[in-house]
ZADO-1210 file (C-alpha; in nm, 4 decimals, padded with zeros to 6 digits):
<atoms>
<atom x="19.8540" y="-07.2134" z="03.7799" code="MET" pos="1"/>
<atom x="19.9572" y="-07.5210" z="03.8800" code="LYS" pos="2"/>
<atom x="19.7284" y="-07.7973" z="03.8661" code="LYS" pos="3"/>
<atom x="19.6633" y="-08.0194" z="03.6004" code="GLY" pos="4"/>
<atom x="19.4478" y="-08.3872" z="03.5698" code="LEU" pos="5"/>
<atom x="19.3124" y="-08.5419" z="03.7750" code="LEU" pos="6"/>
<atom x="19.1271" y="-08.8949" z="03.7349" code="SER" pos="7"/>
<atom x="18.8594" y="-08.8386" z="03.5332" code="VAL" pos="8"/>
<atom x="18.6919" y="-09.1717" z="03.5569" code="LEU" pos="9"/>
<atom x="18.7369" y="-09.2467" z="03.9084" code="ALA" pos="10"/>
<atom x="18.5685" y="-08.8659" z="04.0097" code="VAL" pos="11"/>
<atom x="18.2702" y="-08.9189" z="03.7408" code="ALA" pos="12"/>
<atom x="18.1519" y="-09.2843" z="03.8985" code="ALA" pos="13"/>
<atom x="18.0917" y="-09.0491" z="04.2564" code="VAL" pos="14"/>
<atom x="17.9918" y="-08.7649" z="04.1028" code="ALA" pos="15"/>
<atom x="17.5896" y="-08.8702" z="04.0631" code="ALA" pos="16"/>
<atom x="17.6038" y="-08.9802" z="04.4237" code="LEU" pos="17"/>
<atom x="17.6029" y="-08.6178" z="04.5243" code="VAL" pos="18"/>
<atom x="17.2623" y="-08.4377" z="04.6178" code="GLY" pos="19"/>
<atom x="17.1974" y="-08.0890" z="04.7735" code="THR" pos="20"/>
<atom x="17.4927" y="-07.8559" z="04.8485" code="PRO" pos="21"/>
<atom x="17.5150" y="-07.7733" z="05.2809" code="ALA" pos="22"/>
<atom x="17.6275" y="-07.4533" z="05.1921" code="PHE" pos="23"/>
<atom x="17.1935" y="-07.3714" z="05.0870" code="GLY" pos="24"/>
<atom x="17.0579" y="-07.5140" z="05.3414" code="GLN" pos="25"/>
<atom x="17.2946" y="-07.4310" z="05.6665" code="ALA" pos="26"/>
<atom x="17.4931" y="-07.1460" z="05.5448" code="LYS" pos="27"/>
<atom x="17.8023" y="-07.3467" z="05.5928" code="LYS" pos="28"/>
<atom x="18.1139" y="-07.4045" z="05.3362" code="VAL" pos="29"/>
<atom x="18.3955" y="-07.6220" z="05.3551" code="LYS" pos="30"/>
<atom x="18.6769" y="-07.5569" z="05.1523" code="ILE" pos="31"/>
<atom x="18.9605" y="-07.8253" z="05.0755" code="ALA" pos="32"/>
<atom x="19.3211" y="-07.6947" z="05.0234" code="THR" pos="33"/>
<atom x="19.6047" y="-07.8870" z="04.9492" code="GLU" pos="34"/>
<atom x="19.8191" y="-07.7413" z="05.2536" code="GLY" pos="35"/>
<atom x="20.1508" y="-07.8324" z="05.0246" code="ALA" pos="36"/>
<atom x="20.1733" y="-07.5196" z="04.7722" code="TYR" pos="37"/>
<atom x="20.3456" y="-07.2116" z="04.9280" code="ALA" pos="38"/>
<atom x="20.2573" y="-06.9572" z="04.9336" code="PRO" pos="39"/>
<atom x="19.9109" y="-07.0162" z="04.7656" code="TRP" pos="40"/>
<atom x="19.8775" y="-07.2843" z="05.0323" code="ASN" pos="41"/>
<atom x="20.0585" y="-07.3735" z="05.3456" code="PHE" pos="42"/>
<atom x="20.0556" y="-07.5831" z="05.6749" code="THR" pos="43"/>
<atom x="20.2746" y="-07.3327" z="05.9225" code="ASP" pos="44"/>
<atom x="20.4953" y="-07.4702" z="06.1540" code="PRO" pos="45"/>
<atom x="20.2282" y="-07.4818" z="06.4163" code="SER" pos="46"/>
<atom x="20.0016" y="-07.7003" z="06.1781" code="GLY" pos="47"/>
<atom x="19.7640" y="-07.4231" z="06.0873" code="LYS" pos="48"/>
<atom x="19.6426" y="-07.3843" z="05.7235" code="LEU" pos="49"/>
<atom x="19.7933" y="-07.0520" z="05.5821" code="ALA" pos="50"/>
<atom x="19.8943" y="-06.8884" z="05.2900" code="GLY" pos="51"/>
<atom x="19.6816" y="-06.6823" z="04.9603" code="PHE" pos="52"/>
<atom x="19.4181" y="-06.9457" z="04.9007" code="GLU" pos="53"/>
<atom x="19.3471" y="-06.9436" z="05.2643" code="VAL" pos="54"/>
<atom x="19.3149" y="-06.5891" z="05.3092" code="ASP" pos="55"/>
<atom x="19.1171" y="-06.5102" z="04.9901" code="LEU" pos="56"/>
<atom x="18.8839" y="-06.8313" z="05.1100" code="ALA" pos="57"/>
<atom x="18.7850" y="-06.6487" z="05.4214" code="ASN" pos="58"/>
<atom x="18.6890" y="-06.3171" z="05.2576" code="ASP" pos="59"/>
<atom x="18.5145" y="-06.4726" z="04.9955" code="LEU" pos="60"/>
<atom x="18.3401" y="-06.6717" z="05.2882" code="CYS" pos="61"/>
<atom x="18.2494" y="-06.2990" z="05.4368" code="LYS" pos="62"/>
<atom x="18.1073" y="-06.1537" z="05.1547" code="ARG" pos="63"/>
<atom x="17.9143" y="-06.4859" z="05.1195" code="MET" pos="64"/>
<atom x="17.7777" y="-06.4722" z="05.4373" code="ASN" pos="65"/>
<atom x="17.9195" y="-06.7982" z="05.5444" code="ALA" pos="66"/>
<atom x="18.0656" y="-06.9911" z="05.7963" code="GLN" pos="67"/>
<atom x="18.4008" y="-07.1017" z="05.6275" code="CYS" pos="68"/>
<atom x="18.5869" y="-07.4010" z="05.7362" code="GLU" pos="69"/>
<atom x="18.9259" y="-07.4812" z="05.5284" code="ILE" pos="70"/>
<atom x="19.0740" y="-07.8487" z="05.5623" code="VAL" pos="71"/>
<atom x="19.4100" y="-08.0222" z="05.4784" code="ALA" pos="72"/>
<atom x="19.3245" y="-08.2932" z="05.1522" code="GLN" pos="73"/>
<atom x="19.6071" y="-08.4797" z="04.9554" code="ASP" pos="74"/>
<atom x="19.6582" y="-08.3492" z="04.6042" code="TRP" pos="75"/>
<atom x="19.6023" y="-08.6238" z="04.4291" code="ASP" pos="76"/>
<atom x="19.2382" y="-08.7363" z="04.5588" code="GLY" pos="77"/>
<atom x="19.0934" y="-08.4048" z="04.5956" code="ILE" pos="78"/>
<atom x="18.8348" y="-08.4057" z="04.2983" code="ILE" pos="79"/>
<atom x="18.6917" y="-08.7340" z="04.3983" code="PRO" pos="80"/>
<atom x="18.6839" y="-08.6197" z="04.7556" code="ALA" pos="81"/>
<atom x="18.4824" y="-08.2970" z="04.6480" code="LEU" pos="82"/>
<atom x="18.2319" y="-08.5301" z="04.4410" code="ASN" pos="83"/>
<atom x="18.1726" y="-08.7990" z="04.6884" code="ALA" pos="84"/>
<atom x="18.1005" y="-08.5051" z="04.9212" code="GLY" pos="85"/>
<atom x="18.3861" y="-08.4701" z="05.1804" code="LYS" pos="86"/>
<atom x="18.3791" y="-08.1183" z="05.1435" code="TYR" pos="87"/>
<atom x="18.1809" y="-07.8456" z="04.9590" code="ASP" pos="88"/>
<atom x="18.4265" y="-07.6773" z="04.7353" code="ALA" pos="89"/>
<atom x="18.8251" y="-07.6803" z="04.6239" code="ILE" pos="90"/>
<atom x="19.0806" y="-07.3549" z="04.6809" code="MET" pos="91"/>
<atom x="19.4415" y="-07.5041" z="04.5727" code="ALA" pos="92"/>
<atom x="19.6121" y="-07.3216" z="04.2576" code="GLY" pos="93"/>
<atom x="19.3781" y="-07.5752" z="04.0787" code="MET" pos="94"/>
<atom x="19.3554" y="-07.4572" z="03.7061" code="SER" pos="95"/>
<atom x="19.1009" y="-07.4863" z="03.4958" code="ILE" pos="96"/>
<atom x="19.0936" y="-07.7043" z="03.1972" code="THR" pos="97"/>
<atom x="18.8463" y="-07.8566" z="02.9805" code="ASP" pos="98"/>
<atom x="18.9372" y="-08.2130" z="03.1153" code="LYS" pos="99"/>
<atom x="18.8429" y="-08.0999" z="03.4930" code="ARG" pos="100"/>
<atom x="18.5339" y="-07.9277" z="03.3944" code="LYS" pos="101"/>
<atom x="18.3869" y="-08.3049" z="03.2825" code="GLU" pos="102"/>
<atom x="18.3479" y="-08.3742" z="03.6293" code="VAL" pos="103"/>
<atom x="18.3503" y="-08.0301" z="03.8276" code="ILE" pos="104"/>
<atom x="18.1942" y="-07.6871" z="03.7621" code="ASN" pos="105"/>
<atom x="18.4505" y="-07.3834" z="03.8088" code="PHE" pos="106"/>
<atom x="18.4041" y="-06.9931" z="03.9618" code="SER" pos="107"/>
<atom x="18.5128" y="-06.7008" z="03.7512" code="THR" pos="108"/>
<atom x="18.9196" y="-06.6939" z="03.7853" code="PRO" pos="109"/>
<atom x="19.0773" y="-06.5164" z="04.1290" code="TYR" pos="110"/>
<atom x="19.4709" y="-06.5909" z="03.9607" code="ALA" pos="111"/>
<atom x="19.6402" y="-06.6823" z="03.6547" code="ALA" pos="112"/>
<atom x="20.0195" y="-06.6849" z="03.6109" code="THR" pos="113"/>
<atom x="20.2336" y="-06.8912" z="03.3827" code="PRO" pos="114"/>
<atom x="20.4597" y="-07.2264" z="03.4211" code="ALA" pos="115"/>
<atom x="20.8054" y="-07.1835" z="03.4234" code="GLN" pos="116"/>
<atom x="21.1008" y="-07.3459" z="03.4538" code="PHE" pos="117"/>
<atom x="21.3680" y="-07.3696" z="03.7047" code="VAL" pos="118"/>
<atom x="21.7019" y="-07.5395" z="03.7605" code="VAL" pos="119"/>
<atom x="22.0184" y="-07.4225" z="03.9772" code="LEU" pos="120"/>
<atom x="22.2125" y="-07.0979" z="03.8630" code="LYS" pos="121"/>
<atom x="22.5463" y="-07.3430" z="03.8417" code="SER" pos="122"/>
<atom x="22.3830" y="-07.5197" z="03.5720" code="SER" pos="123"/>
<atom x="22.4792" y="-07.5249" z="03.1715" code="PRO" pos="124"/>
<atom x="22.0983" y="-07.4870" z="03.1330" code="LEU" pos="125"/>
<atom x="22.1527" y="-07.1323" z="03.2171" code="THR" pos="126"/>
<atom x="22.3050" y="-07.0779" z="02.8732" code="LYS" pos="127"/>
<atom x="22.1167" y="-07.3406" z="02.7056" code="ALA" pos="128"/>
<atom x="21.7973" y="-07.1979" z="02.7769" code="LEU" pos="129"/>
<atom x="21.8487" y="-06.8388" z="02.9118" code="PRO" pos="130"/>
<atom x="21.5280" y="-06.6404" z="03.0204" code="LEU" pos="131"/>
<atom x="21.2477" y="-06.5019" z="02.8087" code="ASP" pos="132"/>
<atom x="21.0927" y="-06.3073" z="02.9721" code="THR" pos="133"/>
<atom x="20.7899" y="-06.3467" z="02.7008" code="LYS" pos="134"/>
<atom x="20.4680" y="-06.5734" z="02.7855" code="VAL" pos="135"/>
<atom x="20.4052" y="-06.7827" z="02.5362" code="TYR" pos="136"/>
<atom x="20.0089" y="-06.9094" z="02.4607" code="SER" pos="137"/>
<atom x="19.9204" y="-07.2111" z="02.3978" code="LEU" pos="138"/>
<atom x="19.6181" y="-07.2008" z="02.2932" code="LYS" pos="139"/>
<atom x="19.6705" y="-07.0996" z="01.9180" code="THR" pos="140"/>
<atom x="20.0335" y="-07.2509" z="01.8448" code="MET" pos="141"/>
<atom x="20.1720" y="-06.9872" z="01.6287" code="THR" pos="142"/>
<atom x="20.5604" y="-06.9788" z="01.4949" code="PRO" pos="143"/>
<atom x="20.7013" y="-06.8235" z="01.8074" code="GLU" pos="144"/>
<atom x="20.5154" y="-07.0305" z="02.0679" code="THR" pos="145"/>
<atom x="20.6342" y="-07.3495" z="01.8577" code="GLN" pos="146"/>
<atom x="21.0228" y="-07.1932" z="01.8438" code="LYS" pos="147"/>
<atom x="20.9651" y="-07.1695" z="02.2162" code="ALA" pos="148"/>
<atom x="20.8551" y="-07.5215" z="02.2797" code="ILE" pos="149"/>
<atom x="21.1388" y="-07.6367" z="02.0539" code="ASP" pos="150"/>
<atom x="21.4131" y="-07.4834" z="02.2032" code="ALA" pos="151"/>
<atom x="21.2671" y="-07.6032" z="02.5899" code="VAL" pos="152"/>
<atom x="21.2998" y="-07.9416" z="02.4176" code="LYS" pos="153"/>
<atom x="21.6257" y="-07.9132" z="02.2695" code="ALA" pos="154"/>
<atom x="21.7715" y="-07.7633" z="02.6319" code="ALA" pos="155"/>
<atom x="21.5761" y="-08.0543" z="02.8107" code="PHE" pos="156"/>
<atom x="21.6793" y="-08.3502" z="02.5582" code="LYS" pos="157"/>
<atom x="21.8364" y="-08.6102" z="02.7746" code="GLY" pos="158"/>
<atom x="21.7802" y="-08.4669" z="03.0765" code="LYS" pos="159"/>
<atom x="21.5847" y="-08.5189" z="03.3734" code="ILE" pos="160"/>
<atom x="21.2889" y="-08.3124" z="03.4716" code="VAL" pos="161"/>
<atom x="21.0648" y="-08.3177" z="03.8075" code="GLY" pos="162"/>
<atom x="20.7033" y="-08.2464" z="03.8182" code="VAL" pos="163"/>
<atom x="20.4204" y="-08.2627" z="04.0713" code="GLN" pos="164"/>
<atom x="20.2026" y="-08.5340" z="03.9880" code="VAL" pos="165"/>
<atom x="19.8243" y="-08.4554" z="03.8384" code="SER" pos="166"/>
<atom x="19.8705" y="-08.1246" z="03.7600" code="THR" pos="167"/>
<atom x="19.8756" y="-07.9225" z="03.3946" code="THR" pos="168"/>
<atom x="20.2247" y="-07.8821" z="03.4745" code="HIS" pos="169"/>
<atom x="20.3116" y="-08.3143" z="03.4671" code="ALA" pos="170"/>
<atom x="20.0308" y="-08.2925" z="03.0785" code="ASN" pos="171"/>
<atom x="20.3076" y="-08.0464" z="02.9884" code="PHE" pos="172"/>
<atom x="20.6012" y="-08.2278" z="03.0161" code="LEU" pos="173"/>
<atom x="20.4061" y="-08.5487" z="02.8804" code="GLU" pos="174"/>
<atom x="20.3155" y="-08.3662" z="02.5949" code="THR" pos="175"/>
<atom x="20.6175" y="-08.1941" z="02.4964" code="TYR" pos="176"/>
<atom x="20.8808" y="-08.3677" z="02.6596" code="LEU" pos="177"/>
<atom x="20.8181" y="-08.7701" z="02.7115" code="LYS" pos="178"/>
<atom x="21.1001" y="-08.8920" z="02.5041" code="GLY" pos="179"/>
<atom x="21.3303" y="-08.6176" z="02.4992" code="ILE" pos="180"/>
<atom x="21.3469" y="-08.5788" z="02.8772" code="ALA" pos="181"/>
<atom x="21.3509" y="-08.8023" z="03.1609" code="GLU" pos="182"/>
<atom x="20.9563" y="-08.6592" z="03.3325" code="VAL" pos="183"/>
<atom x="20.9948" y="-08.7565" z="03.7092" code="ARG" pos="184"/>
<atom x="20.6789" y="-08.7453" z="03.9067" code="PRO" pos="185"/>
<atom x="20.6715" y="-08.6156" z="04.2571" code="TYR" pos="186"/>
<atom x="20.4177" y="-08.6112" z="04.4841" code="LYS" pos="187"/>
<atom x="20.4675" y="-08.2328" z="04.6554" code="THR" pos="188"/>
<atom x="20.6652" y="-07.9421" z="04.5115" code="THR" pos="189"/>
<atom x="20.8732" y="-07.9349" z="04.7963" code="GLU" pos="190"/>
<atom x="20.9855" y="-08.2595" z="04.6967" code="GLN" pos="191"/>
<atom x="21.1122" y="-08.1856" z="04.3381" code="HIS" pos="192"/>
<atom x="21.2874" y="-07.8464" z="04.5261" code="ASP" pos="193"/>
<atom x="21.4977" y="-08.0854" z="04.7368" code="LEU" pos="194"/>
<atom x="21.5588" y="-08.3072" z="04.4960" code="ASP" pos="195"/>
<atom x="21.6782" y="-07.9844" z="04.2354" code="LEU" pos="196"/>
<atom x="21.9080" y="-07.8574" z="04.5393" code="THR" pos="197"/>
<atom x="22.1042" y="-08.2270" z="04.5808" code="ALA" pos="198"/>
<atom x="22.0979" y="-08.2417" z="04.1712" code="GLY" pos="199"/>
<atom x="21.9010" y="-08.5675" z="04.1711" code="ARG" pos="200"/>
<atom x="21.7019" y="-08.3902" z="03.8892" code="ILE" pos="201"/>
<atom x="21.8572" y="-08.0910" z="03.6444" code="ASP" pos="202"/>
<atom x="21.5179" y="-07.8991" z="03.6020" code="ALA" pos="203"/>
<atom x="21.1472" y="-07.8734" z="03.7530" code="ALA" pos="204"/>
<atom x="20.8528" y="-07.7111" z="03.6391" code="LEU" pos="205"/>
<atom x="20.5335" y="-07.5064" z="03.8330" code="ALA" pos="206"/>
<atom x="20.3578" y="-07.2077" z="03.8787" code="SER" pos="207"/>
<atom x="20.6004" y="-06.8627" z="03.8248" code="GLN" pos="208"/>
<atom x="20.3424" y="-06.7601" z="04.1453" code="ALA" pos="209"/>
<atom x="20.4885" y="-07.0670" z="04.3068" code="TYR" pos="210"/>
<atom x="20.8514" y="-07.0031" z="04.2097" code="TRP" pos="211"/>
<atom x="20.8625" y="-06.6141" z="04.2886" code="LYS" pos="212"/>
<atom x="20.8660" y="-06.6141" z="04.6289" code="PRO" pos="213"/>
<atom x="21.0140" y="-06.9503" z="04.6255" code="MET" pos="214"/>
<atom x="21.3549" y="-06.8321" z="04.4810" code="LEU" pos="215"/>
<atom x="21.3029" y="-06.5563" z="04.7627" code="ASP" pos="216"/>
<atom x="21.3479" y="-06.7978" z="05.0217" code="LYS" pos="217"/>
<atom x="21.6970" y="-06.9314" z="05.1710" code="PRO" pos="218"/>
<atom x="21.6643" y="-07.2838" z="05.0469" code="GLU" pos="219"/>
<atom x="21.5670" y="-07.1235" z="04.6868" code="GLY" pos="220"/>
<atom x="21.8852" y="-06.8849" z="04.6984" code="LYS" pos="221"/>
<atom x="22.0874" y="-07.1758" z="04.4493" code="ASP" pos="222"/>
<atom x="21.7791" y="-07.1586" z="04.1793" code="MET" pos="223"/>
<atom x="21.6835" y="-06.9112" z="03.8550" code="THR" pos="224"/>
<atom x="21.4352" y="-06.9793" z="03.6403" code="ILE" pos="225"/>
<atom x="21.5317" y="-06.9918" z="03.2886" code="VAL" pos="226"/>
<atom x="21.3750" y="-07.0169" z="02.9268" code="GLY" pos="227"/>
<atom x="20.9927" y="-06.9059" z="02.8292" code="PRO" pos="228"/>
<atom x="20.6402" y="-06.8654" z="03.0335" code="GLY" pos="229"/>
<atom x="20.3853" y="-07.0815" z="02.9083" code="PHE" pos="230"/>
<atom x="20.0097" y="-07.0157" z="02.9521" code="VAL" pos="231"/>
<atom x="19.6205" y="-07.1230" z="02.7946" code="GLY" pos="232"/>
<atom x="19.5885" y="-07.4340" z="02.6185" code="GLY" pos="233"/>
<atom x="19.6341" y="-07.7380" z="02.8399" code="LEU" pos="234"/>
<atom x="19.7915" y="-07.5192" z="03.1010" code="PHE" pos="235"/>
<atom x="19.3724" y="-07.3849" z="03.1069" code="GLY" pos="236"/>
<atom x="19.2034" y="-07.0494" z="03.1841" code="THR" pos="237"/>
<atom x="19.3343" y="-06.9405" z="03.5034" code="GLY" pos="238"/>
<atom x="19.3071" y="-07.0826" z="03.8735" code="VAL" pos="239"/>
<atom x="18.9469" y="-07.1011" z="04.0256" code="GLY" pos="240"/>
<atom x="18.7125" y="-07.2799" z="04.2895" code="VAL" pos="241"/>
<atom x="18.6671" y="-07.6295" z="04.2079" code="GLY" pos="242"/>
<atom x="18.2339" y="-07.6906" z="04.3334" code="ILE" pos="243"/>
<atom x="18.0074" y="-07.9935" z="04.2382" code="ARG" pos="244"/>
<atom x="17.8149" y="-08.0193" z="03.9081" code="LYS" pos="245"/>
<atom x="17.5133" y="-08.0318" z="04.1265" code="ALA" pos="246"/>
<atom x="17.6213" y="-07.7364" z="04.3457" code="ASP" pos="247"/>
<atom x="17.4967" y="-07.4340" z="04.0934" code="ALA" pos="248"/>
<atom x="17.3791" y="-07.2126" z="04.4057" code="GLN" pos="249"/>
<atom x="17.7391" y="-07.1889" z="04.5580" code="LEU" pos="250"/>
<atom x="17.8999" y="-07.1362" z="04.2444" code="LEU" pos="251"/>
<atom x="17.7116" y="-06.8496" z="04.1778" code="SER" pos="252"/>
<atom x="17.7544" y="-06.7130" z="04.5527" code="GLU" pos="253"/>
<atom x="18.1231" y="-06.8084" z="04.4733" code="PHE" pos="254"/>
<atom x="18.1149" y="-06.5944" z="04.1446" code="ASP" pos="255"/>
<atom x="17.9632" y="-06.3066" z="04.2879" code="LYS" pos="256"/>
<atom x="18.2628" y="-06.2978" z="04.6016" code="ALA" pos="257"/>
<atom x="18.5599" y="-06.3464" z="04.3911" code="ILE" pos="258"/>
<atom x="18.4230" y="-06.0556" z="04.1421" code="VAL" pos="259"/>
<atom x="18.3771" y="-05.7936" z="04.3763" code="ALA" pos="260"/>
<atom x="18.6781" y="-05.8590" z="04.5926" code="ALA" pos="261"/>
<atom x="18.8431" y="-05.8255" z="04.2151" code="GLY" pos="262"/>
<atom x="18.7185" y="-05.5145" z="04.2099" code="LYS" pos="263"/>
<atom x="18.8064" y="-05.3949" z="04.5699" code="ASP" pos="264"/>
<atom x="19.1313" y="-05.4739" z="04.5282" code="GLY" pos="265"/>
<atom x="19.1334" y="-05.7630" z="04.7357" code="THR" pos="266"/>
<atom x="19.2860" y="-06.0083" z="04.5698" code="ILE" pos="267"/>
<atom x="19.5627" y="-05.7601" z="04.4232" code="GLN" pos="268"/>
<atom x="19.6259" y="-05.6833" z="04.7869" code="ASN" pos="269"/>
<atom x="19.6771" y="-06.0615" z="04.8666" code="LEU" pos="270"/>
<atom x="19.8272" y="-06.0717" z="04.5871" code="SER" pos="271"/>
<atom x="20.1413" y="-05.8369" z="04.6748" code="MET" pos="272"/>
<atom x="20.1527" y="-06.0132" z="05.0340" code="LYS" pos="273"/>
<atom x="20.1994" y="-06.3149" z="04.9554" code="TRP" pos="274"/>
<atom x="20.3308" y="-06.3412" z="04.5994" code="PHE" pos="275"/>
<atom x="20.4879" y="-05.9512" z="04.5816" code="LYS" pos="276"/>
<atom x="20.3543" y="-05.9391" z="04.2077" code="PHE" pos="277"/>
<atom x="19.9618" y="-05.9108" z="04.1257" code="ASN" pos="278"/>
<atom x="19.7769" y="-06.2367" z="04.0093" code="VAL" pos="279"/>
<atom x="19.4438" y="-06.0830" z="03.9481" code="THR" pos="280"/>
<atom x="19.3448" y="-06.2371" z="03.6013" code="PRO" pos="281"/>
<atom x="19.4002" y="-05.9713" z="03.3652" code="GLN" pos="282"/>
<atom x="19.0920" y="-05.9326" z="03.1055" code="GLU" pos="283"/>
</atoms>
């Protein structure tokens, strides 16, 4: 799902400074989430963190017999703060990509959904780029996938497309729409939703698991999904827990807990609760 390339140089500079994980010493694990990417993670009106990943994090901690603390962290600094030792893990809709794996490790994925475009229902883009229910993989650029990308390029020529900064979605737009459309970055997805509703941008790109619940809310009533969905390649291999390179024991514990939560249906049940469809990675 969502989230793309952060500053590799910045995180690499502090990676070597981190030592033995706190998890192995005190059975405590501190997990960072963004708190602004509903329903993956968000801050409710009372100021409490909630969402799919908050529920899943608490479940995983129980399986690991660990005391769990979940904290909010701005997206654009979430990896540097991990490697600086501010917390032990990240669960924030973060896609597993090769670039990120240069500076942190990832657990086995606990979710996988395609990237999709959303426009206003009144937009001519609904006709220029009608919904394509097929999902195309960027892992191998087949003629069919290239045709889908070409359709996106033609539809968005001269348009303004919003996207959350430092995400795989932003990386996709910079790769395929640079010089064709204006790519407008936002600090949060909520901000590009507001501009889309106000007509200040023509479209926005995010994860299907973000859009589906969003479109069911009153604020999403005028929006609709268009075009094809994309997975793989620069979108990575799914969403996983981000962990420091030095924390091999913590990585192993998360892997075991995620596999168990997948096998007993917990991840699927939480998916249905928060997304209304199953985001469990399919083999």
